[in-house]
N, CA and C atoms as a LAMMPS dump frame, in Angstrom:
ITEM: TIMESTEP
0
ITEM: NUMBER OF ATOMS
537
ITEM: BOX BOUNDS ff ff ff
-5.0000000000000000e+02 5.0000000000000000e+02
-5.0000000000000000e+02 5.0000000000000000e+02
-5.0000000000000000e+02 5.0000000000000000e+02
ITEM: ATOMS id mol type element x y z
1 1 1 N 226.693 247.907 -10.54
2 1 2 C 227.775 247.503 -9.954
3 1 3 C 228.983 247.476 -10.584
4 2 1 N 230.109 247.015 -9.694
5 2 2 C 231.211 246.687 -9.986
6 2 3 C 231.864 245.118 -10.593
7 3 1 N 232.908 245.212 -10.277
8 3 2 C 233.925 243.864 -10.667
9 3 3 C 233.518 242.655 -9.724
10 4 1 N 233.097 241.628 -9.77
11 4 2 C 233.322 240.78 -8.419
12 4 3 C 234.128 239.734 -8.69
13 5 1 N 234.482 239.101 -7.478
14 5 2 C 235.631 238.242 -7.567
15 5 3 C 235.614 236.984 -7.045
16 6 1 N 235.511 235.633 -6.8
17 6 2 C 234.807 234.341 -6.535
18 6 3 C 235.93 233.801 -6.002
19 7 1 N 235.785 233.451 -5.077
20 7 2 C 236.9 232.413 -4.357
21 7 3 C 236.987 230.904 -4.758
22 8 1 N 237.788 230.267 -4.606
23 8 2 C 237.63 228.608 -5.226
24 8 3 C 236.601 228.332 -4.11
25 9 1 N 236.055 228.852 -2.918
26 9 2 C 234.888 228.298 -1.952
27 9 3 C 233.608 228.349 -2.219
28 10 1 N 233.657 229.579 -3.072
29 10 2 C 232.654 229.916 -3.663
30 10 3 C 232.22 231.665 -3.388
31 11 1 N 233.266 231.801 -1.904
32 11 2 C 232.929 233.149 -1.256
33 11 3 C 232.886 234.139 -2.423
34 12 1 N 231.825 235.312 -2.692
35 12 2 C 232.275 236.537 -3.837
36 12 3 C 232.809 237.574 -3.006
37 13 1 N 233.322 238.575 -3.399
38 13 2 C 233.545 240.022 -3.33
39 13 3 C 233.212 241.266 -4.874
40 14 1 N 232.551 241.623 -4.374
41 14 2 C 232.024 242.608 -5.388
42 14 3 C 232.228 244.074 -4.946
43 15 1 N 233.061 244.606 -5.874
44 15 2 C 233.63 246.172 -5.458
45 15 3 C 232.233 246.992 -6.166
46 16 1 N 231.849 247.56 -4.747
47 16 2 C 230.522 248.565 -5.314
48 16 3 C 231.391 250.13 -5.662
49 17 1 N 232.045 250.435 -4.46
50 17 2 C 232.167 251.735 -4.812
51 17 3 C 233.991 251.553 -4.441
52 18 1 N 235.022 252.087 -5.342
53 18 2 C 236.368 252.363 -5.181
54 18 3 C 236.598 253.651 -5.171
55 19 1 N 237.657 253.599 -3.798
56 19 2 C 238.272 255.242 -3.4
57 19 3 C 239.061 255.625 -4.947
58 20 1 N 238.803 257.047 -5.148
59 20 2 C 239.237 258.009 -6.04
60 20 3 C 240.521 257.95 -5.349
61 21 1 N 241.021 258.682 -4.271
62 21 2 C 242.095 258.825 -3.614
63 21 3 C 242.271 257.753 -1.993
64 22 1 N 242.336 256.643 -2.278
65 22 2 C 242.279 255.54 -1.166
66 22 3 C 243.193 256.013 0.405
67 23 1 N 244.033 256.85 0.287
68 23 2 C 244.37 258.057 1.47
69 23 3 C 243.216 258.454 2.105
70 24 1 N 242.046 258.79 1.271
71 24 2 C 240.766 259.758 2.029
72 24 3 C 239.649 258.93 1.712
73 25 1 N 239.274 258.495 0.449
74 25 2 C 238.089 258.258 0.017
75 25 3 C 237.604 256.503 0.458
76 26 1 N 236.349 256.568 0.908
77 26 2 C 236.232 255.115 1.486
78 26 3 C 236.084 254.094 0.64
79 27 1 N 236.452 252.818 0.592
80 27 2 C 236.058 251.922 0.17
81 27 3 C 234.824 250.835 0.108
82 28 1 N 234.202 250.371 -0.722
83 28 2 C 233.128 250.02 -0.321
84 28 3 C 232.677 248.653 -1.189
85 29 1 N 232.286 247.537 -0.554
86 29 2 C 232.333 246.247 -1.412
87 29 3 C 231.351 245.536 -0.873
88 30 1 N 230.364 244.467 -1.094
89 30 2 C 229.795 243.128 -0.73
90 30 3 C 230.024 242.382 -0.962
91 31 1 N 230.175 241.432 0.564
92 31 2 C 230.651 240.092 0.219
93 31 3 C 229.792 239.091 0.439
94 32 1 N 229.872 237.704 0.295
95 32 2 C 229.221 236.579 0.693
96 32 3 C 229.715 235.625 1.735
97 33 1 N 229.14 235.122 2.733
98 33 2 C 229.956 234.359 3.911
99 33 3 C 228.911 233.26 3.966
100 34 1 N 229.259 232.043 3.334
101 34 2 C 228.514 230.34 3.52
102 34 3 C 228.499 230.052 4.748
103 35 1 N 227.136 229.571 5.285
104 35 2 C 227.32 228.757 6.698
105 35 3 C 228.355 227.709 6.481
106 36 1 N 229.052 227.651 7.611
107 36 2 C 230.35 227.186 8.141
108 36 3 C 231.636 227.41 7.322
109 37 1 N 231.182 228.556 6.713
110 37 2 C 232.161 228.497 5.421
111 37 3 C 233.509 229.427 5.982
112 38 1 N 234.95 229.287 5.254
113 38 2 C 235.739 230.212 6.173
114 38 3 C 236.063 231.814 6.227
115 39 1 N 236.517 232.053 6.897
116 39 2 C 236.608 233.713 7.83
117 39 3 C 237.935 233.773 8.048
118 40 1 N 238.116 235.363 7.692
119 40 2 C 239.934 235.685 8.254
120 40 3 C 240.266 235.175 9.599
121 41 1 N 241.425 234.966 10.092
122 41 2 C 241.685 235.098 11.347
123 41 3 C 241.262 236.42 11.84
124 42 1 N 241.327 236.622 13.309
125 42 2 C 241.385 237.489 13.775
126 42 3 C 242.32 238.675 13.428
127 43 1 N 241.697 239.728 12.974
128 43 2 C 242.695 241.017 12.525
129 43 3 C 242.531 242.524 12.856
130 44 1 N 243.312 243.136 12.71
131 44 2 C 243.148 244.754 13.034
132 44 3 C 243.376 245.286 11.531
133 45 1 N 242.522 246.69 11.434
134 45 2 C 242.689 247.308 10.395
135 45 3 C 243.047 248.646 11.075
136 46 1 N 244.629 248.622 11.328
137 46 2 C 245.282 249.477 12.088
138 46 3 C 244.926 251.308 11.928
139 47 1 N 244.243 251.723 10.126
140 47 2 C 243.856 253.534 10.348
141 47 3 C 242.587 252.944 9.728
142 48 1 N 241.852 252.139 9.651
143 48 2 C 240.441 252.015 8.727
144 48 3 C 239.512 251.886 9.727
145 49 1 N 238.506 252.518 9.632
146 49 2 C 236.93 251.628 10.492
147 49 3 C 236.492 251.103 9.631
148 50 1 N 236.135 249.83 9.564
149 50 2 C 235.388 248.983 8.966
150 50 3 C 233.652 248.861 9.611
151 51 1 N 233.084 249.275 8.624
152 51 2 C 231.607 249.057 8.894
153 51 3 C 230.847 247.909 8.256
154 52 1 N 230.431 247.172 9.07
155 52 2 C 229.597 245.977 8.406
156 52 3 C 228.248 245.705 8.272
157 53 1 N 227.379 245.751 7.573
158 53 2 C 225.763 245.863 7.404
159 53 3 C 225.457 244.586 6.588
160 54 1 N 224.42 243.882 7.658
161 54 2 C 223.686 242.671 7.089
162 54 3 C 222.652 243.018 6.053
163 55 1 N 222.934 242.6 5.146
164 55 2 C 221.804 242.929 3.913
165 55 3 C 220.471 241.93 4.147
166 56 1 N 221.426 240.427 4.067
167 56 2 C 220.846 239.227 3.98
168 56 3 C 221.555 238.057 4.611
169 57 1 N 220.641 236.974 5.4
170 57 2 C 221.505 235.516 5.87
171 57 3 C 221.55 235.726 7.096
172 58 1 N 222.768 235.09 7.765
173 58 2 C 223.004 234.871 9.204
174 58 3 C 224.596 235.087 9.182
175 59 1 N 224.817 235.961 10.386
176 59 2 C 226.227 236.322 10.142
177 59 3 C 226.454 236.871 11.874
178 60 1 N 227.635 236.816 12.149
179 60 2 C 228.232 237.265 13.63
180 60 3 C 229.65 237.597 13.344
181 61 1 N 230.076 238.721 14.034
182 61 2 C 230.923 239.397 14.428
183 61 3 C 232.001 239.182 15.781
184 62 1 N 233.117 238.542 15.612
185 62 2 C 233.743 238.442 16.54
186 62 3 C 234.944 239.973 16.97
187 63 1 N 233.843 240.808 18.118
188 63 2 C 234.728 242.304 18.364
189 63 3 C 235.435 241.957 19.545
190 64 1 N 236.751 242.372 19.847
191 64 2 C 237.463 242.1 20.988
192 64 3 C 236.712 241.057 21.803
193 65 1 N 236.699 239.557 21.723
194 65 2 C 236.51 238.395 22.097
195 65 3 C 235.22 238.061 22.217
196 66 1 N 234.208 239.075 22.275
197 66 2 C 232.713 238.478 22.146
198 66 3 C 232.066 238.232 20.837
199 67 1 N 231.097 237.467 20.751
200 67 2 C 230.557 237.559 19.202
201 67 3 C 229.366 237.691 19.431
202 68 1 N 229.123 239 18.233
203 68 2 C 227.683 240.023 17.907
204 68 3 C 226.962 239.75 16.576
205 69 1 N 225.716 238.684 16.997
206 69 2 C 225.039 238.017 16.036
207 69 3 C 224.3 239.773 15.337
208 70 1 N 224.562 240.271 13.927
209 70 2 C 223.465 240.995 13.344
210 70 3 C 222.299 240.367 12.675
211 71 1 N 220.913 240.913 13.038
212 71 2 C 219.836 241.05 11.977
213 71 3 C 220.49 241.637 10.673
214 72 1 N 219.236 241.301 9.937
215 72 2 C 219.399 242.021 8.46
216 72 3 C 219.294 243.44 8.569
217 73 1 N 220.067 244.593 7.753
218 73 2 C 219.529 245.464 8.198
219 73 3 C 220.597 246.204 9.094
220 74 1 N 221.081 245.204 10.335
221 74 2 C 221.637 245.869 11.395
222 74 3 C 223.487 246.155 10.713
223 75 1 N 223.807 247.335 11.31
224 75 2 C 225.238 247.864 10.804
225 75 3 C 225.878 247.45 12.55
226 76 1 N 227.304 247.457 12.054
227 76 2 C 228.363 247.269 13.42
228 76 3 C 229.803 248.035 12.867
229 77 1 N 229.97 248.936 13.075
230 77 2 C 231.233 249.784 12.997
231 77 3 C 232.52 249.238 14.065
232 78 1 N 233.785 248.748 13.225
233 78 2 C 235.071 248.47 13.708
234 78 3 C 235.921 249.627 13.577
235 79 1 N 236.314 249.678 15.074
236 79 2 C 237.09 251.269 15.211
237 79 3 C 238.338 250.625 14.402
238 80 1 N 239.35 251.742 14.171
239 80 2 C 241.094 251.48 13.977
240 80 3 C 240.963 250.106 15.022
241 81 1 N 242.214 249.65 14.823
242 81 2 C 242.621 248.596 15.703
243 81 3 C 242.014 247.726 16.735
244 82 1 N 240.705 247.76 16.272
245 82 2 C 239.932 246.582 16.753
246 82 3 C 240.207 245.377 16.403
247 83 1 N 240.415 244.069 17.259
248 83 2 C 240.299 243.166 16.767
249 83 3 C 239.168 242.337 16.478
250 84 1 N 239.07 242.091 15.365
251 84 2 C 237.504 241.326 14.694
252 84 3 C 237.816 239.887 13.924
253 85 1 N 237.018 239.435 13.724
254 85 2 C 236.71 238.511 12.749
255 85 3 C 235.101 238.549 12.15
256 86 1 N 234.686 237.079 11.586
257 86 2 C 233.425 237.015 11.265
258 86 3 C 233.324 235.535 11.432
259 87 1 N 231.985 235.284 11.074
260 87 2 C 231.828 233.841 10.768
261 87 3 C 230.078 233.599 10.713
262 88 1 N 229.611 232.734 9.734
263 88 2 C 228.253 232.469 9.788
264 88 3 C 228.199 231.053 9.958
265 89 1 N 227.744 230.745 11.137
266 89 2 C 226.781 229.528 12.097
267 89 3 C 225.373 229.193 11.458
268 90 1 N 224.827 229.898 10.598
269 90 2 C 223.773 229.671 10.312
270 90 3 C 223.262 229.21 9.135
271 91 1 N 221.953 228.7 8.992
272 91 2 C 221.931 228.223 7.58
273 91 3 C 221.689 229.123 6.187
274 92 1 N 221.735 230.034 6.331
275 92 2 C 221.406 230.735 5.129
276 92 3 C 223.114 231.622 4.716
277 93 1 N 223.401 231.709 3.349
278 93 2 C 224.588 232.535 2.86
279 93 3 C 224.118 233.839 3.561
280 94 1 N 225.147 234.771 3.915
281 94 2 C 224.907 235.746 4.453
282 94 3 C 225.646 237.144 3.256
283 95 1 N 224.877 237.92 2.757
284 95 2 C 225.342 239.179 2.173
285 95 3 C 225.604 240.255 3.16
286 96 1 N 226.749 240.502 2.982
287 96 2 C 227.298 241.863 3.826
288 96 3 C 227.694 242.96 2.917
289 97 1 N 227.71 244.26 3.459
290 97 2 C 228.375 245.279 2.709
291 97 3 C 229.048 245.701 3.896
292 98 1 N 230.561 246.04 3.393
293 98 2 C 231.228 246.482 4.403
294 98 3 C 231.881 247.51 3.383
295 99 1 N 232.556 248.569 4.233
296 99 2 C 232.961 249.975 4.195
297 99 3 C 233.609 250.317 4.529
298 100 1 N 234.945 250.156 4.498
299 100 2 C 236.458 250.751 4.744
300 100 3 C 237.006 252.001 4.611
301 101 1 N 237.228 253.115 6.075
302 101 2 C 237.085 254.2 5.606
303 101 3 C 238.308 254.667 6.725
304 102 1 N 239.537 255.205 5.46
305 102 2 C 239.462 255.185 4.283
306 102 3 C 240.058 254.05 3.689
307 103 1 N 239.917 253.809 1.987
308 103 2 C 239.914 252.545 1.376
309 103 3 C 241.565 252.002 1.589
310 104 1 N 242.417 253.042 1.902
311 104 2 C 244.088 252.642 1.663
312 104 3 C 244.114 251.363 0.848
313 105 1 N 244.838 250.267 1.085
314 105 2 C 244.732 249.417 -0.048
315 105 3 C 244.166 247.957 -0.112
316 106 1 N 242.922 248.254 0.776
317 106 2 C 241.968 247.334 0.625
318 106 3 C 241.732 246.271 -0.291
319 107 1 N 241.118 247.266 -1.521
320 107 2 C 241.254 246.254 -2.328
321 107 3 C 241.893 245.973 -3.024
322 108 1 N 243.198 246.414 -3.237
323 108 2 C 244.481 245.626 -3.69
324 108 3 C 244.758 244.587 -3.219
325 109 1 N 244.474 244.451 -1.62
326 109 2 C 244.478 243.503 -0.812
327 109 3 C 243.754 241.978 -1.267
328 110 1 N 242.379 242.108 -1.775
329 110 2 C 241.213 241.283 -1.945
330 110 3 C 241.684 240.725 -3.293
331 111 1 N 242.256 241.829 -4.088
332 111 2 C 242.444 241.02 -5.557
333 111 3 C 244.055 240.297 -5.438
334 112 1 N 244.709 240.755 -4.563
335 112 2 C 246.069 240.074 -4.303
336 112 3 C 245.683 238.844 -3.624
337 113 1 N 244.426 238.33 -2.591
338 113 2 C 244.345 237.27 -2.072
339 113 3 C 243.892 236.716 -3.032
340 114 1 N 242.427 236.993 -3.939
341 114 2 C 241.935 236.245 -4.566
342 114 3 C 242.848 235.581 -5.87
343 115 1 N 243.649 236.119 -6.188
344 115 2 C 244.369 235.693 -7.654
345 115 3 C 245.455 234.461 -6.547
346 116 1 N 246.025 234.803 -5.767
347 116 2 C 246.572 233.971 -4.948
348 116 3 C 245.825 232.246 -4.564
349 117 1 N 244.449 232.728 -4.128
350 117 2 C 244.105 231.334 -3.993
351 117 3 C 243.585 230.881 -4.919
352 118 1 N 243.403 231.575 -6.32
353 118 2 C 242.468 231.296 -7.187
354 118 3 C 243.788 230.164 -8.092
355 119 1 N 244.6 230.785 -8.148
356 119 2 C 246.171 230.244 -8.863
357 119 3 C 246.246 228.841 -7.987
358 120 1 N 246.553 228.686 -7.013
359 120 2 C 246.658 227.685 -5.937
360 120 3 C 245.451 226.704 -5.646
361 121 1 N 244.123 227 -6.087
362 121 2 C 243.219 226.146 -6.529
363 121 3 C 242.198 226.018 -4.942
364 122 1 N 243.006 226.455 -4.017
365 122 2 C 242.234 226.17 -2.87
366 122 3 C 242.51 227.499 -1.611
367 123 1 N 241.521 227.556 -0.929
368 123 2 C 242.021 228.348 0.398
369 123 3 C 242.457 227.311 1.62
370 124 1 N 242.995 226.215 1.253
371 124 2 C 243.437 225.127 2.713
372 124 3 C 244.693 225.996 2.837
373 125 1 N 244.837 225.989 4.271
374 125 2 C 246.164 226.842 4.753
375 125 3 C 246.966 225.658 4.673
376 126 1 N 247.846 225.815 3.892
377 126 2 C 249.241 224.636 3.844
378 126 3 C 250.428 225.288 4.905
379 127 1 N 251.646 225.11 4.718
380 127 2 C 252.6 225.957 5.163
381 127 3 C 253.075 226.884 4.148
382 128 1 N 252.942 226.148 2.553
383 128 2 C 253.053 227.199 1.584
384 128 3 C 252.478 228.44 1.404
385 129 1 N 250.755 227.731 1.652
386 129 2 C 249.603 229.221 1.482
387 129 3 C 249.714 229.994 2.858
388 130 1 N 250.082 229.676 4.021
389 130 2 C 250.319 230.325 5.252
390 130 3 C 251.494 231.685 4.839
391 131 1 N 252.392 230.948 4.364
392 131 2 C 253.814 232.036 3.931
393 131 3 C 253.133 232.987 2.623
394 132 1 N 252.501 232.221 1.778
395 132 2 C 251.724 233.438 0.774
396 132 3 C 251.177 234.656 1.445
397 133 1 N 250.038 233.941 2.466
398 133 2 C 248.732 234.799 2.933
399 133 3 C 250.505 235.716 3.648
400 134 1 N 250.924 235.432 4.268
401 134 2 C 251.568 236.454 5.389
402 134 3 C 252.632 237.314 4.497
403 135 1 N 252.857 237.241 3.332
404 135 2 C 253.376 238.304 2.431
405 135 3 C 252.272 238.934 1.829
406 136 1 N 251.281 238.551 1.457
407 136 2 C 250.526 239.445 1.018
408 136 3 C 249.906 240.594 2.413
409 137 1 N 249.649 240.035 3.421
410 137 2 C 249.278 241.514 4.783
411 137 3 C 250.568 242.088 4.899
412 138 1 N 251.767 241.19 4.507
413 138 2 C 252.761 242.552 5.073
414 138 3 C 253.079 243.568 3.961
415 139 1 N 252.395 242.694 3.022
416 139 2 C 252.297 244.144 1.918
417 139 3 C 251.337 244.909 2.209
418 140 1 N 250.563 244.358 2.76
419 140 2 C 249.252 245.745 2.933
420 140 3 C 249.186 245.974 4.307
421 141 1 N 249.844 246.213 4.842
422 141 2 C 249.835 246.266 6.152
423 141 3 C 249.55 247.584 6.725
424 142 1 N 249.139 248.515 6.12
425 142 2 C 248.397 249.521 6.074
426 142 3 C 247.018 249.391 6.411
427 143 1 N 246.472 248.319 5.641
428 143 2 C 245.015 247.608 6.202
429 143 3 C 244.705 246.681 6.783
430 144 1 N 245.596 245.779 7.021
431 144 2 C 245.42 244.552 7.842
432 144 3 C 246.757 244.076 8.483
433 145 1 N 246.308 243.784 9.628
434 145 2 C 247.688 242.658 10.23
435 145 3 C 247.148 241.882 11.353
436 146 1 N 248.093 241.021 11.342
437 146 2 C 247.425 240.119 12.749
438 146 3 C 246.758 240.729 13.618
439 147 1 N 245.942 240.064 14.157
440 147 2 C 244.972 240.437 15.653
441 147 3 C 245.782 239.625 16.727
442 148 1 N 246.285 238.876 17.283
443 148 2 C 247.146 238.139 18.242
444 148 3 C 248.742 237.841 18.144
445 149 1 N 249.131 238.359 19.389
446 149 2 C 250.378 237.842 19.489
447 149 3 C 251.614 236.482 18.766
448 150 1 N 250.674 235.341 19.343
449 150 2 C 251.304 234.345 18.1
450 150 3 C 250.754 234.591 16.656
451 151 1 N 250.141 235.146 16.04
452 151 2 C 249.791 235.296 14.679
453 151 3 C 250.746 236.571 14.309
454 152 1 N 250.873 237.455 14.904
455 152 2 C 252.224 238.446 14.996
456 152 3 C 253.171 237.79 14.436
457 153 1 N 253.623 237.14 15.675
458 153 2 C 255.135 236.608 15.243
459 153 3 C 255.16 235.576 14.462
460 154 1 N 254.332 234.782 13.671
461 154 2 C 254.035 233.975 13.001
462 154 3 C 254.003 234.333 11.162
463 155 1 N 253.442 235.262 11.478
464 155 2 C 253.219 235.982 10.356
465 155 3 C 254.294 237.099 9.872
466 156 1 N 255.151 237.66 11.149
467 156 2 C 256.15 238.526 11.166
468 156 3 C 257.748 237.405 10.447
469 157 1 N 257.368 235.972 10.697
470 157 2 C 258.351 235.454 10.245
471 157 3 C 258.016 234.704 8.744
472 158 1 N 256.757 234.322 8.54
473 158 2 C 256.881 233.947 7.087
474 158 3 C 256.734 234.926 6.382
475 159 1 N 256.456 236.144 6.473
476 159 2 C 256.051 237.33 5.605
477 159 3 C 257.37 237.113 5.341
478 160 1 N 258.797 237.595 5.879
479 160 2 C 260.413 237.704 5.56
480 160 3 C 260.724 236.163 4.883
481 161 1 N 260.589 235.663 5.344
482 161 2 C 261.42 234.272 5.375
483 161 3 C 260.879 233.555 3.922
484 162 1 N 259.468 233.41 4.037
485 162 2 C 258.319 233.131 2.771
486 162 3 C 258.837 232.987 1.19
487 163 1 N 259.327 234.406 0.848
488 163 2 C 259.595 234.826 -0.413
489 163 3 C 261.918 234.034 -0.769
490 164 1 N 261.929 234.192 0.201
491 164 2 C 263.468 233.176 0.197
492 164 3 C 263.25 232.16 -0.265
493 165 1 N 261.838 231.185 0.441
494 165 2 C 261.655 230.064 0.312
495 165 3 C 261.133 229.926 -1.19
496 166 1 N 260.683 230.679 -2.031
497 166 2 C 259.506 230.551 -3.161
498 166 3 C 258.581 230.67 -2.933
499 167 1 N 257.613 231.119 -1.837
500 167 2 C 256.461 231.439 -1.444
501 167 3 C 255.683 232.553 -1.696
502 168 1 N 255.546 232.882 -3.562
503 168 2 C 255.127 234.409 -3.18
504 168 3 C 253.632 233.938 -3.426
505 169 1 N 253.079 235.306 -3.392
506 169 2 C 251.735 235.751 -3.775
507 169 3 C 251.444 235.496 -5.5
508 170 1 N 250.507 235.669 -5.718
509 170 2 C 250.517 235.337 -7.136
510 170 3 C 249.64 237.231 -7.715
511 171 1 N 250.222 237.377 -8.758
512 171 2 C 250.271 239.086 -8.694
513 171 3 C 248.079 239.055 -9.778
514 172 1 N 247.378 239.756 -9.186
515 172 2 C 246.096 239.635 -9.663
516 172 3 C 246.481 240.302 -11.189
517 173 1 N 245.167 239.776 -11.737
518 173 2 C 244.983 239.98 -13.057
519 173 3 C 244.979 241.506 -13.683
520 174 1 N 245.641 241.845 -14.767
521 174 2 C 245.262 243.14 -15.062
522 174 3 C 243.809 243.291 -15.706
523 175 1 N 243.779 242.265 -16.077
524 175 2 C 242.135 241.956 -16.97
525 175 3 C 240.87 241.842 -16.041
526 176 1 N 241.286 241.842 -14.56
527 176 2 C 240.326 241.593 -13.401
528 176 3 C 240.326 242.892 -12.949
529 177 1 N 241.325 243.591 -13.252
530 177 2 C 240.82 245.379 -12.429
531 177 3 C 240.204 245.87 -13.442
532 178 1 N 239.387 247.222 -13.151
533 178 2 C 238.655 247.755 -14.394
534 178 3 C 239.876 248.814 -14.303
535 179 1 N 239.76 249.372 -15.577
536 179 2 C 240.302 251.103 -16.104
537 179 3 C 239.948 251.981 -15.173
């Protein structure tokens, strides 16, 4: 297996297969979702299909406003432009395989997200952290965008104003990136 990044809250992302050509090839990783742990806000992948496969634990996906609980071994594909997020309301940590087709900048997005929350020691959403996250999402808009209008407006403003106020994401460590 490949590189593993662990967030301050214990969530981990293991890079299983990185695309040789991100515009064409898929990206595959395995991540963990702790019970009642953090999850991304509702979002879309404008040009990617994302397939989730639950390997073990408890895991639910919110797709277009409806929650769907996956059983171990079950998969669910999210089509480009479909609003989604996930959660774990169970008692067991979920281990989830996800494939983004094509990979685009998703792996770089995860590395930049990890570097930023690790440098600042928390995933707590303060105004400064929200601005940093908006800048990251703006930089990786090929792979992730807000899923609802209020967040689109907020991240649109923060993504442009944040850097002017000094809220910049942290660059991924070159040591963390495989050769």
